[in-house]
KOLLONU-886186 format. One record per residue: residue number from 1; residue in three letters; x, y, z of N, C-alpha, C in turn. Coordinates in Angstrom, 2 decimals. Example, Ala and Ser with C-alpha at 12.3 -4.5 7.8 and 13.67 -1.06 7.14 Angstrom:
<sites>
+-----+-----+---------+---------+---------+---------+---------+---------+---------+---------+---------+
!   i !  aa !    n_c1 !    n_c2 !    n_c3 !   ca_c1 !   ca_c2 !   ca_c3 !    c_c1 !    c_c2 !    c_c3 !
+-----+-----+---------+---------+---------+---------+---------+---------+---------+---------+---------+
!   1 ! ALA !   13.19 !   -5.69 !    7.80 !   12.30 !   -4.50 !    7.80 !   13.20 !   -3.30 !    7.80 !
!   2 ! SER !   12.85 !   -2.25 !    7.08 !   13.67 !   -1.06 !    7.14 !   12.90 !    0.03 !    7.87 !
+-----+-----+---------+---------+---------+---------+---------+---------+---------+---------+---------+
</sites>
This chain:
<sites>
+-----+-----+---------+---------+---------+---------+---------+---------+---------+---------+---------+
!   i !  aa !    n_c1 !    n_c2 !    n_c3 !   ca_c1 !   ca_c2 !   ca_c3 !    c_c1 !    c_c2 !    c_c3 !
+-----+-----+---------+---------+---------+---------+---------+---------+---------+---------+---------+
!   1 ! MET !  -22.11 !    7.61 !  -29.79 !  -21.70 !    7.53 !  -28.51 !  -20.29 !    7.60 !  -28.84 !
!   2 ! PRO !  -19.38 !    8.76 !  -28.09 !  -17.69 !    8.56 !  -27.69 !  -16.55 !    7.26 !  -27.32 !
!   3 ! ASN !  -16.09 !    7.35 !  -27.89 !  -15.42 !    6.54 !  -27.06 !  -14.78 !    6.32 !  -25.51 !
!   4 ! ALA !  -15.08 !    6.12 !  -24.69 !  -14.46 !    5.69 !  -23.40 !  -13.17 !    5.34 !  -22.97 !
!   5 ! CYS !  -12.73 !    6.86 !  -22.84 !  -11.42 !    6.36 !  -22.01 !  -10.61 !    4.63 !  -21.90 !
!   6 ! ARG !   -9.38 !    4.64 !  -22.58 !   -8.76 !    2.86 !  -22.30 !   -8.93 !    2.78 !  -20.76 !
!   7 ! CYS !   -8.66 !    3.78 !  -19.96 !   -8.23 !    3.56 !  -18.25 !   -9.38 !    2.90 !  -17.55 !
!   8 ! ILE !  -10.76 !    3.62 !  -17.89 !  -12.17 !    2.42 !  -17.81 !  -11.96 !    1.39 !  -17.10 !
!   9 ! ASN !  -11.32 !    0.67 !  -18.39 !  -11.45 !   -1.07 !  -18.21 !  -10.59 !   -1.67 !  -16.55 !
!  10 ! PHE !   -9.59 !   -0.44 !  -16.07 !   -9.35 !   -0.62 !  -14.70 !   -9.82 !   -0.12 !  -13.34 !
!  11 ! ALA !  -10.67 !    0.51 !  -13.61 !  -11.37 !    1.44 !  -12.62 !  -12.15 !    0.96 !  -11.80 !
!  12 ! GLU !  -12.67 !   -0.07 !  -12.05 !  -13.27 !   -1.12 !  -10.42 !  -12.67 !   -1.15 !   -9.43 !
!  13 ! ALA !  -12.43 !   -1.05 !   -8.27 !  -11.93 !   -1.17 !   -7.27 !  -11.72 !   -2.05 !   -6.59 !
!  14 ! PRO !  -10.77 !   -3.04 !   -6.59 !  -10.60 !   -4.38 !   -5.71 !  -11.01 !   -4.25 !   -4.39 !
!  15 ! THR !  -11.88 !   -5.75 !   -4.12 !  -12.51 !   -5.99 !   -3.37 !  -11.68 !   -6.66 !   -2.56 !
!  16 ! ASP !  -10.62 !   -7.40 !   -2.59 !  -10.01 !   -8.46 !   -1.58 !   -8.72 !   -8.58 !   -1.59 !
!  17 ! PHE !   -8.12 !   -9.24 !   -1.55 !   -6.64 !   -9.28 !   -1.72 !   -5.99 !   -9.93 !   -2.81 !
!  18 ! LEU !   -6.80 !  -10.67 !   -3.29 !   -6.84 !  -11.61 !   -4.63 !   -7.06 !  -10.39 !   -5.53 !
!  19 ! GLY !   -8.00 !   -9.45 !   -5.55 !   -8.06 !   -8.78 !   -6.13 !   -6.93 !   -7.93 !   -6.25 !
!  20 ! LEU !   -6.29 !   -7.48 !   -5.65 !   -5.45 !   -6.66 !   -5.68 !   -4.26 !   -7.15 !   -6.44 !
!  21 ! ILE !   -3.98 !   -8.09 !   -6.07 !   -2.92 !   -9.38 !   -7.21 !   -3.55 !   -9.33 !   -8.21 !
!  22 ! SER !   -4.41 !   -9.57 !   -8.90 !   -5.39 !   -9.67 !  -10.28 !   -4.51 !   -8.07 !  -10.31 !
!  23 ! ARG !   -5.15 !   -7.25 !  -10.16 !   -4.61 !   -6.08 !  -10.32 !   -3.72 !   -5.31 !  -10.55 !
!  24 ! ALA !   -2.41 !   -5.69 !   -9.93 !   -1.01 !   -5.70 !  -10.18 !   -0.44 !   -6.07 !  -11.15 !
!  25 ! LYS !   -1.08 !   -7.62 !  -11.43 !   -0.55 !   -8.14 !  -13.00 !   -1.02 !   -6.67 !  -14.22 !
!  26 ! ASP !   -1.93 !   -6.81 !  -14.01 !   -2.48 !   -5.22 !  -15.23 !   -1.64 !   -3.84 !  -15.36 !
!  27 ! SER !   -0.75 !   -3.92 !  -14.19 !   -0.06 !   -2.94 !  -13.90 !    0.85 !   -2.28 !  -15.49 !
!  28 ! SER !    1.65 !   -3.49 !  -16.05 !    2.18 !   -2.69 !  -17.15 !    1.02 !   -2.17 !  -17.98 !
!  29 ! LYS !   -0.47 !   -2.60 !  -18.77 !   -0.86 !   -2.32 !  -19.68 !   -1.78 !   -0.86 !  -18.89 !
!  30 ! ILE !   -1.63 !   -0.53 !  -17.37 !   -2.52 !    0.83 !  -17.73 !   -1.36 !    2.27 !  -17.83 !
!  31 ! ARG !    0.32 !    1.54 !  -16.81 !    1.13 !    2.42 !  -16.84 !    1.75 !    3.33 !  -18.00 !
!  32 ! PRO !    1.48 !    2.73 !  -19.30 !    1.67 !    3.78 !  -20.20 !    0.47 !    4.50 !  -20.64 !
!  33 ! LEU !   -0.79 !    4.23 !  -20.01 !   -2.22 !    5.52 !  -20.49 !   -1.55 !    6.27 !  -19.26 !
!  34 ! LEU !   -1.02 !    6.84 !  -18.39 !   -0.67 !    7.63 !  -16.76 !    0.49 !    8.21 !  -16.93 !
!  35 ! ARG !    0.04 !    9.50 !  -16.69 !    1.54 !   10.42 !  -16.25 !    1.55 !   10.61 !  -15.22 !
!  36 ! ARG !    2.92 !   10.41 !  -14.45 !    3.08 !   10.93 !  -13.21 !    2.87 !   12.00 !  -12.60 !
!  37 ! GLN !    2.28 !   12.52 !  -11.33 !    1.84 !   13.86 !  -11.02 !    3.18 !   13.96 !  -10.00 !
!  38 ! SER !    3.35 !   12.87 !   -8.86 !    3.73 !   13.04 !   -7.69 !    5.71 !   12.11 !   -7.65 !
!  39 ! ALA !    6.39 !   12.25 !   -7.38 !    7.46 !   11.49 !   -7.37 !    8.75 !   11.82 !   -6.43 !
!  40 ! GLU !    8.07 !   10.78 !   -5.36 !    8.59 !   10.96 !   -4.20 !    9.73 !    9.95 !   -3.88 !
!  41 ! PRO !   10.80 !   10.16 !   -4.00 !   11.99 !    8.43 !   -4.05 !   11.63 !    7.72 !   -2.97 !
!  42 ! GLY !   11.41 !    6.66 !   -2.90 !   11.04 !    5.90 !   -1.93 !    9.84 !    5.96 !   -1.48 !
!  43 ! ALA !    9.07 !    6.64 !   -1.97 !    7.53 !    6.27 !   -1.48 !    6.75 !    5.10 !   -1.77 !
!  44 ! TRP !    5.88 !    4.74 !   -1.29 !    5.15 !    3.58 !   -1.09 !    3.46 !    4.06 !   -1.56 !
!  45 ! THR !    3.26 !    4.83 !   -2.30 !    2.20 !    5.50 !   -2.95 !    2.63 !    6.82 !   -4.24 !
!  46 ! GLN !    2.53 !    6.61 !   -5.06 !    2.53 !    7.67 !   -6.28 !    1.23 !    8.39 !   -7.04 !
!  47 ! LEU !    0.85 !    9.37 !   -6.95 !   -0.36 !    9.59 !   -8.00 !   -0.19 !   10.25 !   -9.16 !
!  48 ! TRP !   -1.18 !    9.36 !   -9.87 !   -0.63 !    9.01 !  -11.43 !   -1.85 !   10.08 !  -12.19 !
!  49 ! THR !   -1.88 !   10.47 !  -13.27 !   -3.01 !   10.72 !  -14.22 !   -3.06 !   10.56 !  -15.47 !
!  50 ! CYS !   -4.48 !   10.20 !  -16.06 !   -4.89 !    9.76 !  -17.10 !   -4.51 !   10.97 !  -18.15 !
!  51 ! ARG !   -3.65 !   10.47 !  -19.18 !   -3.23 !   11.06 !  -19.90 !   -4.61 !   11.58 !  -21.24 !
!  52 ! GLU !   -5.41 !   10.52 !  -20.88 !   -6.18 !   11.15 !  -22.09 !   -8.00 !   11.11 !  -21.51 !
!  53 ! CYS !   -8.18 !   11.00 !  -19.94 !   -9.40 !   11.47 !  -19.43 !   -9.15 !   12.29 !  -18.33 !
!  54 ! GLY !   -7.67 !   12.29 !  -17.94 !   -7.60 !   13.36 !  -16.84 !   -8.19 !   12.37 !  -14.78 !
!  55 ! GLN !   -8.80 !   11.89 !  -15.31 !   -8.92 !   10.39 !  -14.09 !   -7.15 !   10.53 !  -12.85 !
!  56 ! ASN !   -7.54 !   10.56 !  -12.04 !   -6.15 !   10.51 !  -10.99 !   -5.96 !    8.88 !  -10.80 !
!  57 ! TRP !   -4.85 !    8.60 !  -10.13 !   -4.57 !    6.83 !   -9.62 !   -3.69 !    6.99 !   -8.73 !
!  58 ! LEU !   -4.06 !    6.26 !   -7.94 !   -2.54 !    5.58 !   -7.35 !   -2.03 !    4.63 !   -7.03 !
!  59 ! GLU !   -0.15 !    4.55 !   -7.43 !    0.11 !    3.44 !   -7.29 !    0.34 !    2.86 !   -5.87 !
!  60 ! VAL !    0.27 !    1.72 !   -5.13 !    0.47 !    1.25 !   -4.24 !    1.00 !    0.13 !   -4.34 !
!  61 ! ARG !    2.01 !    0.36 !   -3.20 !    2.51 !   -1.81 !   -3.11 !    1.38 !   -2.24 !   -2.52 !
!  62 ! VAL !    1.44 !   -3.70 !   -3.08 !    0.48 !   -4.47 !   -2.73 !    0.46 !   -5.36 !   -1.28 !
!  63 ! ARG !    2.33 !   -5.83 !   -1.25 !    2.32 !   -6.15 !   -0.47 !    2.84 !   -5.13 !    1.61 !
!  64 ! GLY !    3.32 !   -5.96 !    2.35 !    3.51 !   -4.75 !    2.99 !    4.81 !   -4.52 !    3.66 !
!  65 ! GLU !    5.34 !   -4.00 !    4.26 !    7.08 !   -3.74 !    4.46 !    7.67 !   -4.96 !    4.31 !
!  66 ! ARG !    7.09 !   -5.48 !    4.99 !    7.87 !   -6.65 !    5.98 !    8.26 !   -7.54 !    4.88 !
!  67 ! GLN !    7.45 !   -7.95 !    3.69 !    7.46 !   -8.48 !    2.70 !    8.07 !   -7.72 !    1.19 !
!  68 ! GLY !    8.70 !   -6.47 !    1.22 !    8.93 !   -5.51 !    0.59 !    8.37 !   -4.88 !   -0.24 !
!  69 ! GLY !    7.36 !   -4.85 !   -0.32 !    6.43 !   -3.70 !   -0.41 !    5.38 !   -4.99 !   -2.03 !
!  70 ! GLY !    6.14 !   -5.46 !   -2.72 !    5.56 !   -6.22 !   -4.26 !    5.63 !   -5.29 !   -4.82 !
!  71 ! ASP !    4.58 !   -5.83 !   -5.41 !    3.92 !   -5.42 !   -7.08 !    3.54 !   -4.14 !   -6.90 !
!  72 ! SER !    3.45 !   -3.50 !   -7.67 !    2.77 !   -2.05 !   -7.71 !    1.22 !   -2.58 !   -8.58 !
!  73 ! CYS !   -0.02 !   -1.41 !   -7.98 !   -1.26 !   -2.02 !   -8.25 !   -1.57 !   -0.41 !   -8.35 !
!  74 ! PHE !   -2.37 !   -0.22 !   -9.41 !   -2.95 !    1.10 !   -9.58 !   -4.27 !    1.39 !   -9.61 !
!  75 ! LEU !   -4.42 !    1.96 !   -8.64 !   -6.05 !    2.51 !   -8.27 !   -6.81 !    3.64 !   -8.63 !
!  76 ! ALA !   -7.67 !    3.37 !   -9.09 !   -8.78 !    4.74 !   -9.85 !   -8.80 !    5.31 !   -8.23 !
!  77 ! VAL !   -8.85 !    6.93 !   -7.91 !   -9.18 !    7.44 !   -6.98 !   -9.61 !    9.46 !   -7.35 !
!  78 ! GLU !  -10.69 !    9.61 !   -6.42 !  -11.56 !   10.41 !   -6.35 !  -10.72 !   11.83 !   -6.37 !
!  79 ! LYS !  -10.54 !   12.84 !   -7.68 !  -10.12 !   14.48 !   -7.51 !  -10.35 !   14.43 !   -5.92 !
!  80 ! GLY !   -8.93 !   15.53 !   -5.96 !   -9.17 !   15.92 !   -4.39 !   -8.23 !   15.78 !   -3.71 !
!  81 ! ASP !   -8.19 !   14.71 !   -2.62 !   -6.70 !   14.66 !   -1.50 !   -6.11 !   13.91 !   -1.38 !
!  82 ! PRO !   -5.01 !   13.63 !   -2.48 !   -4.81 !   12.28 !   -2.70 !   -4.15 !   11.74 !   -1.53 !
!  83 ! LYS !   -3.63 !   12.60 !   -0.91 !   -3.15 !   12.25 !    0.48 !   -4.02 !   11.42 !    1.68 !
!  84 ! ARG !   -5.06 !   11.64 !    1.34 !   -6.06 !   11.29 !    1.98 !   -6.18 !    9.77 !    1.56 !
!  85 ! ALA !   -7.06 !    9.82 !   -0.07 !   -6.74 !    8.92 !   -0.80 !   -5.53 !    7.36 !   -0.26 !
!  86 ! ALA !   -4.74 !    7.76 !   -0.51 !   -3.32 !    7.35 !    0.08 !   -3.58 !    6.31 !    1.14 !
!  87 ! LYS !   -4.23 !    7.07 !    2.14 !   -4.05 !    6.84 !    3.42 !   -4.97 !    5.71 !    3.72 !
!  88 ! GLU !   -5.94 !    6.17 !    2.61 !   -7.32 !    4.94 !    3.22 !   -7.39 !    3.54 !    2.22 !
!  89 ! TRP !   -6.81 !    3.63 !    1.02 !   -6.07 !    2.67 !    0.84 !   -5.54 !    1.44 !    1.06 !
!  90 ! SER !   -4.07 !    2.34 !    1.67 !   -3.46 !    1.63 !    2.73 !   -4.09 !    0.86 !    4.20 !
!  91 ! GLN !   -4.71 !    1.45 !    4.53 !   -5.29 !    0.82 !    5.78 !   -7.14 !   -0.45 !    4.87 !
!  92 ! ARG !   -6.83 !   -0.20 !    3.88 !   -7.87 !   -0.99 !    3.00 !   -7.05 !   -2.69 !    2.85 !
!  93 ! ILE !   -5.71 !   -1.54 !    2.23 !   -5.01 !   -3.11 !    1.69 !   -4.25 !   -3.95 !    2.60 !
!  94 ! ASP !   -3.92 !   -3.30 !    4.20 !   -3.72 !   -3.53 !    5.18 !   -5.20 !   -4.72 !    5.42 !
!  95 ! ASP !   -6.13 !   -4.02 !    5.57 !   -7.10 !   -5.36 !    5.96 !   -7.54 !   -6.44 !    5.33 !
!  96 ! TYR !   -7.56 !   -6.03 !    3.70 !   -7.88 !   -7.07 !    2.97 !   -6.42 !   -8.25 !    2.82 !
!  97 ! ARG !   -4.96 !   -7.53 !    3.16 !   -3.92 !   -8.64 !    3.79 !   -3.75 !   -9.24 !    4.57 !
!  98 ! SER !   -4.31 !   -9.16 !    5.95 !   -4.75 !   -9.58 !    6.65 !   -5.75 !  -10.66 !    7.30 !
!  99 ! ALA !   -6.75 !  -10.19 !    6.23 !   -7.97 !  -10.95 !    6.22 !   -7.47 !  -12.07 !    4.84 !
! 100 ! PHE !   -6.59 !  -11.98 !    4.10 !   -6.65 !  -13.33 !    3.37 !   -5.33 !  -13.64 !    4.42 !
! 101 ! GLU !   -4.28 !  -13.39 !    4.89 !   -3.45 !  -14.13 !    6.18 !   -4.42 !  -15.24 !    6.78 !
! 102 ! ASP !   -5.13 !  -14.71 !    7.32 !   -5.73 !  -14.94 !    8.31 !   -6.47 !  -16.25 !    7.79 !
! 103 ! ARG !   -7.15 !  -15.83 !    6.68 !   -7.91 !  -17.00 !    6.14 !   -6.98 !  -18.54 !    5.45 !
! 104 ! SER !   -5.82 !  -18.05 !    5.16 !   -4.92 !  -18.73 !    3.92 !   -4.58 !  -19.55 !    5.81 !
! 105 ! PHE !   -4.00 !  -18.94 !    6.78 !   -3.97 !  -19.74 !    7.88 !   -4.54 !  -21.08 !    8.44 !
! 106 ! TYR !   -6.06 !  -20.20 !    8.42 !   -7.12 !  -21.19 !    9.35 !   -7.50 !  -22.44 !    8.29 !
! 107 ! GLU !   -7.33 !  -21.91 !    6.55 !   -7.67 !  -23.34 !    6.27 !   -6.19 !  -24.28 !    6.46 !
! 108 ! SER !   -5.10 !  -24.10 !    6.53 !   -4.04 !  -24.76 !    6.40 !   -3.83 !  -26.07 !    8.14 !
! 109 ! LEU !   -4.74 !  -24.97 !    8.83 !   -4.88 !  -25.97 !    9.60 !   -5.85 !  -26.88 !    9.40 !
! 110 ! ALA !   -5.73 !  -28.00 !   10.15 !   -5.77 !  -29.69 !   10.02 !   -7.13 !  -29.63 !   10.58 !
! 111 ! ASP !   -7.90 !  -30.81 !    9.85 !   -9.37 !  -31.26 !   10.23 !   -9.68 !  -31.68 !   11.58 !
! 112 ! GLU !  -10.55 !  -31.85 !   12.22 !  -11.17 !  -31.80 !   13.30 !  -11.45 !  -33.34 !   13.41 !
! 113 ! ILE !  -10.42 !  -34.33 !   13.56 !  -10.48 !  -35.54 !   13.58 !  -10.28 !  -36.27 !   14.93 !
! 114 ! GLY !  -10.28 !  -35.76 !   15.97 !   -9.74 !  -36.11 !   17.45 !   -8.30 !  -37.17 !   17.09 !
! 115 ! PRO !   -8.71 !  -37.78 !   18.26 !   -9.93 !  -38.33 !   19.14 !   -9.92 !  -37.89 !   19.78 !
! 116 ! GLY !   -9.29 !  -36.84 !   20.34 !   -9.43 !  -36.10 !   21.89 !  -10.30 !  -35.01 !   21.48 !
! 117 ! GLN !  -10.97 !  -34.06 !   22.47 !  -12.15 !  -33.25 !   22.77 !  -10.93 !  -31.48 !   22.73 !
! 118 ! CYS !  -11.40 !  -30.57 !   22.17 !  -10.69 !  -29.65 !   22.55 !  -10.89 !  -29.34 !   23.95 !
! 119 ! ARG !   -9.35 !  -28.85 !   23.91 !   -9.04 !  -28.14 !   25.96 !   -9.67 !  -27.18 !   26.17 !
! 120 ! ARG !  -10.18 !  -26.31 !   25.35 !  -10.73 !  -24.95 !   25.85 !  -12.03 !  -25.27 !   26.18 !
! 121 ! ALA !  -12.43 !  -24.94 !   27.79 !  -13.38 !  -25.14 !   28.81 !  -14.53 !  -25.00 !   27.67 !
! 122 ! ASN !  -15.42 !  -25.72 !   27.83 !  -16.95 !  -25.77 !   27.47 !  -16.74 !  -25.79 !   25.73 !
! 123 ! CYS !  -15.71 !  -25.95 !   24.84 !  -16.04 !  -26.44 !   23.67 !  -15.96 !  -28.21 !   23.84 !
! 124 ! ARG !  -17.18 !  -28.03 !   22.90 !  -17.01 !  -29.87 !   22.49 !  -16.61 !  -30.25 !   21.58 !
! 125 ! ARG !  -16.02 !  -29.30 !   20.11 !  -15.81 !  -29.89 !   18.97 !  -13.72 !  -30.52 !   19.13 !
! 126 ! LEU !  -13.64 !  -32.01 !   18.23 !  -12.77 !  -32.23 !   18.30 !  -11.53 !  -31.81 !   18.17 !
! 127 ! THR !  -10.29 !  -32.33 !   18.57 !   -9.24 !  -31.33 !   18.15 !   -8.94 !  -31.69 !   16.67 !
! 128 ! THR !   -8.30 !  -30.60 !   15.97 !   -7.37 !  -30.89 !   14.94 !   -6.38 !  -32.45 !   15.43 !
! 129 ! ARG !   -5.62 !  -33.13 !   13.55 !   -5.11 !  -34.07 !   14.08 !   -4.00 !  -33.94 !   14.80 !
! 130 ! ASN !   -3.48 !  -34.50 !   15.51 !   -1.98 !  -34.15 !   16.07 !   -2.27 !  -32.91 !   16.97 !
! 131 ! GLY !   -3.31 !  -32.39 !   17.13 !   -3.61 !  -31.01 !   17.86 !   -4.14 !  -30.97 !   19.34 !
! 132 ! VAL !   -4.47 !  -29.91 !   20.35 !   -5.21 !  -30.23 !   21.90 !   -5.91 !  -29.47 !   21.28 !
! 133 ! PHE !   -6.63 !  -28.25 !   20.34 !   -7.82 !  -27.31 !   20.27 !   -8.28 !  -28.15 !   18.89 !
! 134 ! CYS !   -9.39 !  -27.47 !   18.88 !  -10.10 !  -27.15 !   17.22 !   -9.50 !  -26.11 !   16.49 !
! 135 ! ARG !   -9.96 !  -25.99 !   15.44 !   -9.38 !  -25.15 !   14.54 !   -9.46 !  -23.87 !   14.86 !
! 136 ! ASP !  -11.21 !  -23.44 !   15.41 !  -11.40 !  -22.32 !   15.80 !  -10.21 !  -22.02 !   17.42 !
! 137 ! HIS !  -10.01 !  -22.62 !   17.50 !   -9.38 !  -22.21 !   19.23 !   -7.83 !  -22.41 !   18.94 !
! 138 ! HIS !   -7.24 !  -23.20 !   18.05 !   -5.98 !  -22.94 !   17.74 !   -5.68 !  -22.02 !   17.10 !
! 139 ! PHE !   -6.33 !  -21.33 !   16.32 !   -6.17 !  -20.01 !   15.24 !   -6.33 !  -19.16 !   16.58 !
! 140 ! ALA !   -7.32 !  -19.12 !   17.52 !   -7.02 !  -17.91 !   18.42 !   -6.35 !  -18.24 !   19.38 !
! 141 ! HIS !   -5.13 !  -18.97 !   19.68 !   -3.88 !  -19.44 !   20.51 !   -3.04 !  -19.20 !   19.65 !
! 142 ! VAL !   -3.16 !  -19.24 !   18.50 !   -1.60 !  -18.27 !   17.76 !   -1.84 !  -16.81 !   17.22 !
! 143 ! ARG !   -2.75 !  -16.44 !   17.05 !   -3.21 !  -15.34 !   16.55 !   -3.22 !  -14.24 !   17.60 !
! 144 ! GLY !   -4.42 !  -14.83 !   18.68 !   -4.12 !  -13.95 !   19.88 !   -5.49 !  -13.45 !   19.98 !
! 145 ! TYR !   -6.09 !  -13.77 !   18.59 !   -7.55 !  -13.07 !   18.21 !   -8.82 !  -14.46 !   17.52 !
! 146 ! GLU !   -9.84 !  -14.19 !   17.44 !  -10.58 !  -14.77 !   17.03 !  -10.90 !  -15.23 !   15.41 !
! 147 ! PHE !  -11.25 !  -16.12 !   14.65 !  -10.74 !  -16.60 !   13.42 !  -12.54 !  -15.50 !   12.85 !
! 148 ! ASP !  -12.39 !  -14.54 !   11.92 !  -13.95 !  -13.93 !   11.69 !  -14.29 !  -14.81 !   10.04 !
! 149 ! HIS !  -14.91 !  -15.61 !   10.32 !  -15.42 !  -16.70 !    9.51 !  -16.37 !  -16.09 !    8.46 !
! 150 ! ASN !  -16.74 !  -14.81 !    8.74 !  -17.60 !  -13.86 !    7.17 !  -16.07 !  -13.75 !    6.24 !
+-----+-----+---------+---------+---------+---------+---------+---------+---------+---------+---------+
</sites>
């Protein structure tokens, strides 16, 4: 059985924001295996190709523009339209980051210990410590949308 290319060790797509952060930590391991195909100064995405097997890789920034982009992360992409892949991954990264930030904020809210009842109409849950809403309604009041518990 022939040896598989070393880049295959990094090919599995991250499925959440922490997976992207973990992949970014591996950037120094995969970068030497790759050759840059596009080099647009200041671009948030770059296209790379594996020197051994020809697999396409997209280099993206894990953090948003407001956070300065953060570390590089390499993602295996299908051959074809790299601009489309960059757009799809950009949206996916934004979704992962938003879900992570929402969960972090929700989990930072104090426990629902009362003594009062949530001020939202028809809600029977207790308020968070020193708050006027339960966790769900506090989140919605601050963020402007309901927390997705999934």
